[in-house]
Steps between C-alpha positions, in 0.01 A plus 500: 500500500696183423338332200544126457687411187310256274710366219229268368285801386735579214722187509805684613754218460759649267786555744457878481346559851557348840316169524379591856441878504463592138582870458443593864873581546722705282837333525640270225377139445749215538469126431506266808505123501190311580706234675717719722881463503512425869262203457702362214819525721327331803370228267828453313349584168694647209210691335537276191229259617210495249130549541227458238242782465135464394596597145731193505807723481796387717665763714789502741440609863739795459302624193174547687481868585240758574513886489504677847533876574833561681336678788250208553788254469739673742244612754251210500602193307859476616404507868237243440748274319752554784245385760404192297868421436575504872177286570604242236854489637370428843262229391165395638524658842598843358224482229241409758577815689464718181192715465276290257413815307876539408494141378198571292656808342812297412308192361259734327774692338665182392202347323389838363844533343411183287150652427669820378739302273220278367287805421788664318558186292131479411497862395796440271338205349190715444715735289508769768135586454468614859212270580468136576205268473505358849224419745369786715508282809874422450579875447299579811688241698844624379399862550384441857835333582675798351289736708580310819872507420502880494503472877874445448546866429186675617281493815246235436265340760299173467184573687333162591707213347832442348471388134732213514557152643864441597619179669860468628621162599822359653660222299676197656775537231733782611673561163222482244610638161306810386203426268183686430188464285204723422161494342442846361126462417420416872785711633623213696870460598723264697865465572719287707848584623740416781269393791176663400220489252237763396184461316278796423182599325520872449143586403259305705431694817628206712250254358740227409666504839151450655419230264808298609464600869471139634818389340680826592398455868632131489846605375536827689847541652609161346790481244391343171679256278547611142222261385261648763586857396434420128179330602394817684594704198291276269195546723527882484561506126195284446278687733604826347382361172165399661459844658211651304488858632656809360592723808387857460608802717383844579785748477502841667794746525470743782774740635765304314399164629339238280244292674406163340186314611425144379152445384345181642597191301168336524323793347156423354602155366375184657781295370774383744819692484681200350387257229472129587829331600569199266754253629606392145569851388685571824704181437612643167619816667677297765665278248666807355622629842633144591697455182835497675383188684368323193147447645248436222134595484405125514687473835360827633135415441520122530224547758277766327334583830824566673796632297850429627625743761812553702298654792380282786155659469450596134212717585395523134197703403181301452403415146137499373 
């Protein structure tokens, strides 16, 4: 029976075991970059670019590495990277034809790489005590994502719903420089590159996509300006913050296949799935996403009932 590896049970973030499979395989562990070499080459990056981690430390892109078993790397991760590399090279049309689950695996591996690095840094700050004082809900969220990513190397079936919201959009700009951002606490991720943009919530059972369904229907099959794409991202990051459920799953392994069934998000709670949308708070998020264009909060919420939008029909959620 294939047992699901659960690193959060004993905080296994010391670079001794494979980040994805633990001790499942018995070949050596190697370090692989979180930001793959092919992506840095396509994006024209040197690897010396800097990023600030949650502990305020500054790291270069090339220094961000995670441990992977060589068999997992050669048999499963390398083929996944090759598929995504080809899709990125081909741009929006090629990415659109890609199996969305493959995109989830790659995006999830990317953001989980940062989770692993942050966990390792926190354990070091804690003096290597082997335990961290972190919320159970956050550990559960990270642990669920890790479980779902094990579909990269083992037979894993989502029974009734996919656990993610992923939106792929075409961009009007054909040569957009590579950039990405993430919010680890909500497992929200976005990137823009060449002629495409991606925004994803990796642990919401599709709820955020449904929440923005009116806008997504309006922009379907329509290239977006960079301002529009960043506005779309701002909405997803804010709604992910408002999402007030912790998805839970039933996991059963049978004859070598792991079946994952999502429990109903509504559960026994009478509360809506999302807390109330507040235009002013949303405007603060939007100001951050629109920084390249110098738009201030004052301009964005000049009309408090109708924040600025680059969409013809803003289709904003109702406020209370």
